[in-house]
N, C-alpha and C positions, 0 to 999 in steps of 0.2 A: 339056346333058341327063345328069341324074342318072342311075346304074347302076339297073337294077330291084332290088326290095328283097327279100329273102327272111330271114326269120329262123326259126330252129327254136324249137319250144313251150320257153318257160319255166318254171322251178318253179311249183308250185300255190300260190297264193294265192288263195282265193276270194273276198275282200270285204275292207274296212275300214270299220269303225264309226269317228266321232268323235260324244261324246255329251258335250254343254253344255262345252267346254273352252274354258278359259280360258289366255291366257300373259301373262307378265307379265315386262318385260324393262327392265332400270335402275330398279327400283321402279314402272315404271308400267307399267299394263294394257293391254295392245296390242289386244285384243277377249276376250270373254266371252259365253257360252253358245252357243257356234258347234256345231252337230251336223249331220252329213250321213251318208250312207252311199254307198261307191262297191262296183259288184261288178267280179268280174274279166271283161275286155273292154271294159271302159269309160275312156273319158279325163274328165278335169275341167281346165276353166279355172278358174285363181283368179285375179280382177280385182278393182280398187281402186287409189285413191289410192295415192299414196308416205306409205308409215307406217302403211297399213291393217293389217298384221302378213303379206302375203302370206311374204315367205320365212322368216319364226318360224314360220308353220304348216307349212311343208316343213319346217324344220329339226325341228319337232317330233316330226311324221310318221316322219321317219329316226332320231330318238332321241336327236339332239344335244340337245333341251332337253326338259327337265322339265316336263310341265304344272303351271301354278297350280291348277287344279281341272278337274274333270270327266275325262274316260278315252279312250284312244286304241285300239281293238282291230283285230289283224289275223287273219282269221279263215282256217285253213288246211284245211278241209274236217271234217264232221260237227260235234260242240259246241264242238270245240277252238280256243281264240281265244288270241293273245299281245300282251299290255299292258306286260310290261315293253320298258324300251325297247331295251337292249341286243339283246335277242332280235327286235325289229321290226326291227332294224338289220340284220340278215342277211337280209331280203329285199329291202332296197332298195340302190336304184342312184339316184346323185347327179350332179346336173349341175349346177353353180353358176356364179359370176361369175369364180371364178378358174377357172383351166384345168387346175392343176397338171399342167404337162406340163416335163418334163426339159430344158433346152435342149440338151444334149449328146447325147441318142440320137434317134436315128429316129423315125418312126413306127411301124415295122416293130417296132423294138425296144421300142418301148412296150408294145405290144397283146403281143409275148410275154411280155414281164413279167407283166401282168396276168393275162395267162391261168393264167402260173404260179402266181402269186398267189392268184388265187382257186381255184384247182385244175379249171379250162374247159381243154377242148382246142380251144380259138377258132383258126379257117383266119384267119392273119394278112391272109395278102393276098386273101382274098373280103371279107373286112370291111372292109379299104380300099378294095376297089374300090367296094363300095356307099356309101362316103361321099366319094368322086370322088376318093382321094389316092394310088391305084394309082402315079402317075407318080414321085411325092414319097415313096416308100416307106423309102427309105437315106437321104434327106436330112436331116440334124442340125434337131431343130424349131428351133433359134434362127433358122433363115433361114424360118421360114413366116410367113406375113401372119396377122392375128387371125383372119380368117375360115377360114384351114387350120387353125389350132389348133383352132377352135371343131369341126371337122368331126372334128380328132384326137380331143377330148374326147366326140363322140357315136361315133366307132369304139370307144373303151375302155367304154362304156356297153354298148355291145352286146355284147362280149367278155365282159362280169363277168357276162352272161344273168342279169341279175336281175328277178323278178317286177313289183316296183314300180318306177317309174321315177318321179325328182322332179326337175323341171325347171325351172330358176330362171332366167327371162328367155332360154329356148333361142333365139328368132330374134337375139340380139344378136351384133353384129359381122359379119353373115350376110347374102350379097347374096341378090335376088330366087331364083336357084337354089338356093342354101342354105336359105331359108324352105321352100321345096318339099321339099328335101329331110329336115326337119326333121317337115314334115307327112307323107311318107310312112313315115318311121322311125316315128312315134307310134302311126300307122294298121295298120302291120305288127305292131307291138308287143302292141296291143289286140287284134288279129284271132288271134294267136296266144296269146290267152288270158292277156295282163298286162293290167296296171294304170299309168296315167300321168299325172301331175297334175302340171299345167303354171301357175308364176305367171308371167304374162304382159300387157305394156300391148297387144298387138298380139293380133289374131282368131285362135284357132288355124285356123280355117277345114276343121275337119273336123266330124263328128259329138261332140260331148262334153255334157257337164253343164258349165255355167255357174255358178262359185260365187262371188259378191259380197261384198268384206269393204268396210266402212266405218270410218273412226277414230272410235272412242268420242267420246260429247259430251262 
């Protein structure tokens, strides 16, 4: 059974708006005229076939991709909005296909490093307990299974304490208990005022907005 989840309030992001967004990759338009809005405390499940642009959308929200057309705006209260992609990146925490884990470092060392890097005073032991890694805290990451590495990536996401979670296939490599952990973490993050947007082929099974992408004809 996964440990109970308790996440501190995250930095304020009132919401985000995507306005007639179009993205192009490799000279091909992935999608166009995509518009939606998400407010603080909400989760979004981005669904669609392979090649519909789910990962590209997350990368654009994170500031990794420049829109081909349209705009992405992050609201931080009042009339303040961030459209610059580098500014947007300061609000986003990323969980992708690559775990970005150093094999020589233990889970505890990973969280201490990222805590210092992001200037957060994260409690590594508490975060590892939340993600079911307490007994593996000092084991070099090279000995972790794929599912355990995914749990460590989730622990790192918590330690970053970013308002916006961008999750690319968050259930990949996880067993049934691990998938329930993901759902609990997303629910707790949104309850604390955060936003979670997940590209997934599996149901989030939590209250969320469903955003369906299609391959352009």
